[in-house]
C-alpha positions in Angstrom: -49.5 -97.4 -33.1 -45.3 -96.6 -32.1 -43.1 -95.4 -35.3 -40.3 -98.0 -34.9 -38.0 -95.7 -37.4 -37.9 -93.5 -34.4 -35.6 -93.6 -31.3 -37.3 -93.4 -27.9 -33.7 -94.2 -26.4 -31.7 -91.4 -26.5 -29.0 -91.0 -23.6 -28.0 -87.6 -22.1 -24.7 -87.6 -23.1 -25.9 -88.5 -27.1 -28.3 -85.1 -26.3 -25.4 -83.0 -24.8 -23.5 -83.6 -27.7 -25.6 -82.5 -30.0 -26.1 -79.3 -27.7 -22.4 -78.8 -27.6 -22.2 -78.7 -31.4 -20.9 -75.6 -33.7 -24.2 -73.7 -34.2 -24.0 -74.2 -38.1 -23.7 -77.8 -37.5 -26.1 -78.1 -35.5 -28.7 -75.7 -37.7 -28.2 -77.8 -40.3 -28.2 -81.1 -39.4 -31.6 -79.4 -37.9 -33.0 -78.6 -40.7 -32.0 -81.6 -42.7 -33.9 -83.4 -40.6 -36.9 -81.0 -40.6 -36.4 -80.8 -44.4 -37.8 -85.2 -44.2 -40.9 -84.8 -43.1 -41.9 -81.2 -43.2 -42.7 -78.2 -45.5 -39.7 -76.3 -44.3 -42.1 -73.1 -45.2 -45.0 -74.1 -44.0 -45.9 -73.2 -40.4 -49.5 -74.5 -38.0 -51.4 -71.5 -36.5 -52.9 -72.6 -32.8 -55.1 -70.0 -30.9 -55.2 -69.7 -27.1 -57.8 -68.7 -24.9 -58.2 -68.4 -21.6 -61.2 -69.8 -20.4 -60.9 -69.8 -16.5 -58.5 -67.2 -14.9 -56.5 -66.6 -12.2 -56.8 -68.9 -8.1 -54.9 -71.6 -9.4 -53.7 -73.7 -6.6 -49.9 -74.9 -7.3 -47.1 -72.4 -6.9 -45.4 -73.3 -10.3 -42.6 -70.4 -9.7 -43.0 -68.7 -13.7 -46.8 -68.6 -13.4 -48.8 -65.2 -12.7 -52.4 -67.1 -12.3 -51.2 -68.7 -9.3 -53.1 -67.9 -6.1 -50.1 -67.5 -3.8 -48.2 -64.4 -5.8 -49.7 -61.1 -5.9 -49.7 -60.2 -10.0 -52.6 -58.0 -9.5 -54.1 -60.7 -11.8 -58.0 -60.4 -12.1 -59.4 -63.3 -11.3 -62.3 -65.0 -13.5 -64.9 -67.7 -13.3 -65.3 -70.0 -16.2 -66.2 -68.4 -19.5 -69.3 -68.8 -20.7 -70.0 -70.6 -23.8 -71.0 -68.3 -26.2 -67.8 -66.1 -25.7 -65.6 -69.4 -26.1 -67.3 -69.4 -29.1 -67.1 -66.1 -30.5 -63.4 -66.1 -30.0 -62.8 -69.6 -32.0 -64.2 -68.0 -34.8 -62.2 -65.1 -34.6 -59.3 -66.8 -34.4 -60.5 -69.3 -37.6 -61.4 -65.8 -39.2 -57.9 -64.6 -38.3 -56.2 -68.6 -40.1 -55.5 -70.1 -36.7 -56.4 -73.8 -37.3 -56.2 -75.2 -33.6 -58.0 -73.5 -30.9 -56.4 -74.5 -27.3 -58.8 -73.7 -24.2 -56.7 -73.5 -21.1 -58.2 -73.2 -17.3 -55.9 -72.5 -14.6 -57.2 -75.7 -12.2 -54.8 -78.4 -10.4 -56.9 -80.9 -11.8 -60.9 -80.1 -13.5 -64.2 -81.4 -11.7 -66.4 -83.6 -13.4 -68.9 -80.5 -13.1 -66.3 -78.4 -14.7 -65.2 -81.4 -17.5 -69.0 -81.2 -18.6 -68.4 -77.3 -19.4 -65.4 -78.3 -21.1 -67.0 -80.9 -23.3 -69.8 -78.4 -24.3 -67.1 -76.4 -25.1 -65.0 -78.8 -27.5 -67.7 -79.7 -29.5 -68.9 -76.3 -30.3 -65.3 -75.3 -31.2 -65.0 -78.7 -33.5 -68.6 -77.8 -35.3 -66.6 -74.4 -36.3 -63.7 -77.0 -38.4 -61.1 -76.3 -35.9 -59.2 -79.1 -34.4 -59.5 -79.1 -30.1 -57.1 -78.6 -27.6 -57.0 -78.4 -23.7 -55.1 -77.7 -20.7 -57.0 -78.6 -18.0 -54.6 -79.6 -15.4 -54.0 -83.5 -13.8 -56.6 -86.2 -14.9 -57.7 -89.2 -14.0 -58.4 -92.1 -16.5 -62.2 -91.8 -16.4 -61.3 -88.1 -17.4 -59.3 -88.3 -20.2 -61.9 -91.1 -21.7 -64.7 -88.7 -21.5 -62.6 -86.2 -23.4 -61.7 -89.0 -26.0 -65.7 -89.9 -26.5 -66.0 -85.7 -27.2 -63.7 -85.9 -29.8 -61.0 -84.0 -28.5 -57.8 -83.9 -30.6 -55.0 -82.2 -28.6 -54.3 -82.4 -24.7 -52.1 -80.1 -23.3 -49.7 -81.2 -20.0 -46.4 -79.7 -19.8 -43.2 -81.2 -18.2 -42.1 -77.9 -17.8 -37.9 -78.7 -16.9 -36.1 -81.6 -16.2 -36.8 -84.2 -13.4 -33.8 -82.7 -11.6 -34.5 -79.1 -11.6 -38.3 -80.0 -11.5 -38.8 -79.1 -7.3 -37.0 -75.9 -7.4 -40.1 -74.2 -9.7 -42.9 -76.4 -8.6 -43.4 -78.2 -5.0 -47.9 -78.9 -5.6 -47.7 -81.8 -7.4 -44.8 -83.8 -8.8 -42.8 -84.9 -11.7 -44.6 -88.3 -11.7 -47.8 -86.8 -11.7 -47.9 -85.4 -14.9 -46.3 -88.3 -16.2 -49.8 -90.5 -15.6 -51.6 -87.6 -16.7 -49.6 -87.5 -20.1 -49.9 -91.9 -20.0 -53.8 -91.5 -19.1 -54.1 -89.0 -22.4 -51.4 -91.1 -24.4 -53.2 -94.5 -23.4 -56.7 -93.1 -25.6 -54.8 -92.1 -28.5 -55.8 -88.5 -28.1 -52.8 -86.4 -29.5 -50.6 -85.0 -26.6 -49.2 -81.3 -26.8 -46.1 -81.2 -23.7 -42.8 -79.5 -23.8 -41.4 -76.7 -21.2 -40.1 -73.8 -20.4 -36.4 -72.7 -20.4 -34.6 -69.5 -19.3 -36.0 -70.5 -15.8 -32.1 -70.5 -14.4 -31.7 -74.3 -15.6 -28.6 -74.8 -17.0 -27.7 -76.8 -20.5 -28.2 -80.2 -18.9 -31.7 -79.8 -17.1 -32.4 -78.2 -21.3 -30.8 -82.1 -22.3 -32.7 -83.8 -19.8 -36.1 -82.2 -20.1 -36.2 -83.2 -24.3 -34.8 -86.6 -23.1 -38.0 -87.3 -21.2 -40.0 -86.0 -23.9 -38.0 -88.0 -26.8 -38.0 -91.2 -25.1 -41.7 -91.5 -23.9 -43.5 -94.1 -25.7 -44.5 -92.2 -28.5 -43.4 -88.5 -29.4 -45.4 -85.6 -28.4 -47.8 -84.6 -31.3 -47.3 -81.3 -30.3 -43.9 -79.9 -28.1 -44.4 -76.5 -27.7 -40.9 -74.5 -26.9 -41.8 -71.7 -24.0 -39.3 -68.4 -23.3 -40.1 -67.1 -19.9 -42.1 -64.3 -19.9 -41.3 -63.1 -16.4 -43.7 -61.8 -14.1 -43.5 -58.8 -11.4 -44.3 -60.8 -7.7 -43.6 -64.1 -9.5 -40.8 -66.1 -8.0 -38.4 -66.6 -11.2 -39.2 -62.5 -11.9 -35.0 -60.9 -12.3 -34.0 -64.3 -13.6 -31.2 -63.9 -15.5 -32.0 -63.8 -19.3 -31.3 -66.7 -21.0 -28.5 -66.3 -24.5 -30.9 -65.9 -27.3 -28.9 -68.8 -29.2 -29.5 -71.1 -26.5 -33.0 -70.7 -27.3 -32.3 -71.8 -30.7 -30.0 -75.1 -30.3 -33.2 -75.5 -28.0 -35.1 -76.1 -31.2 -33.1 -77.0 -33.2 -32.2 -80.5 -30.5 -35.6 -81.0 -30.1 -35.9 -81.5 -33.5 -33.8 -83.9 -34.6 -34.8 -86.0 -31.4 -37.9 -85.4 -32.4 -38.5 -85.6 -36.1 -42.1 -85.8 -36.8 -43.6 -83.8 -34.0 -44.5 -80.5 -34.5 -42.3 -78.1 -32.4 -44.3 -75.0 -31.3 -42.3 -71.5 -30.3 -44.9 -70.5 -27.9 -44.6 -67.8 -25.1 -41.9 -65.5 -25.1 -41.8 -64.2 -28.7 -42.8 -60.8 -27.7 -39.3 -60.7 -26.4 -37.3 -62.3 -29.7 -36.4 -60.0 -32.7 -37.7 -61.5 -36.2 -34.4 -62.5 -37.0 -34.3 -65.0 -33.6 -37.9 -65.9 -35.2 -36.1 -66.5 -38.3 -33.8 -69.3 -36.7 -36.1 -70.5 -34.7 -37.6 -71.6 -38.1 -34.9 -72.3 -39.5 -33.7 -74.8 -36.6 -37.0 -76.8 -36.8 -39.9 -74.6 -35.6 -42.6 -75.1 -37.4 -45.8 -73.7 -35.1 -46.5 -71.2 -33.4 -49.5 -69.6 -31.3 -51.2 -66.9 -32.7 -53.3 -64.1 -31.2 -52.3 -61.2 -29.0 -52.3 -63.3 -25.5 -51.3 -66.5 -24.6 -53.3 -67.3 -21.4 -52.6 -63.9 -19.8 -48.9 -62.8 -21.0 -48.3 -61.4 -24.1 -48.2 -62.3 -27.6 -47.5 -60.8 -31.0 -50.5 -59.5 -32.9 -51.6 -61.8 -35.9 -50.7 -59.2 -38.9 -46.8 -58.8 -37.2 -46.8 -62.4 -37.9 -48.3 -62.4 -41.1 -46.0 -59.7 -42.1 -42.7 -62.3 -41.0 -44.2 -64.3 -43.1 -44.0 -62.6 -45.8 -40.9 -61.8 -45.3 -39.8 -65.3 -45.1 -41.7 -66.5 -47.2 -44.1 -68.9 -45.0 -47.3 -69.8 -45.3 -49.6 -70.5 -43.2 -51.1 -74.4 -43.3 -54.9 -74.7 -44.0 -56.9 -77.0 -41.6 -56.8 -79.7 -44.2 -52.9 -79.8 -44.7 -52.6 -79.6 -40.5 -54.9 -82.3 -40.3 -52.7 -84.5 -43.0 -49.5 -83.5 -41.0 -50.9 -84.7 -37.6 -52.2 -87.9 -39.5 
């Protein structure tokens, strides 16, 4: 059911005005909004595993898994069920409450979906929330995932509609919106955000957030990724984003989608502790945990825990994460 207290009619001008606020005023507004809906010193932890790596037919300009770019990434078949179970158990023991599984597919075959559904069942039996990202879905496939008890489906918009064709040509923006609509129609929680630092401008960042905030139901989880530059991908060598612009994006996302979890995602290895602390103050309250995000590096778990200790942040328990999602 749509929460009528949330707005879904943000204009681009309104969102750009938020981006243009003085930095302190923007953070104050974001932190005030954050405290109205969340414990400001609690962070939800997810762990991400690549269950099928490489050889993707898409041409996403940022992605080392694309078959179109020679990134020396070793191609792998779908992981065996036992390996997935062990990885999920390790994630749980390290404090994760949600286990996310990603496959480098344009869209899954029904046979592949059978195997993923087995993985979902095994992970749920461990007491973890489940999330998968498998590419585009048909309505029937989405229904099968719902029946399997999937908690979250990740399908990012990546960037604004206006900048999208500069990043991806092998699927349309509408393709992505159609899959998201299937997922929401089945009442599966949506994990949907984007990547910034890909050469887009502030208007593109505002437009991306407008797309997310004006969905019929706000994504329950909004990952904000900072581009991880991988050699031999088209975006390698892109001018680095101003770190404060990244914080602004987190803050505006929090204001527009006050009840969504805003996830600090890819790119954290390039962020100082101080920058990450600013992101948490700006309203980020979820992270990916573990040494790798699909194929790119991520801070080690103990480094995250040390930062949490310094900031007085407590990782959520599974029960707390489920209550927050509800």
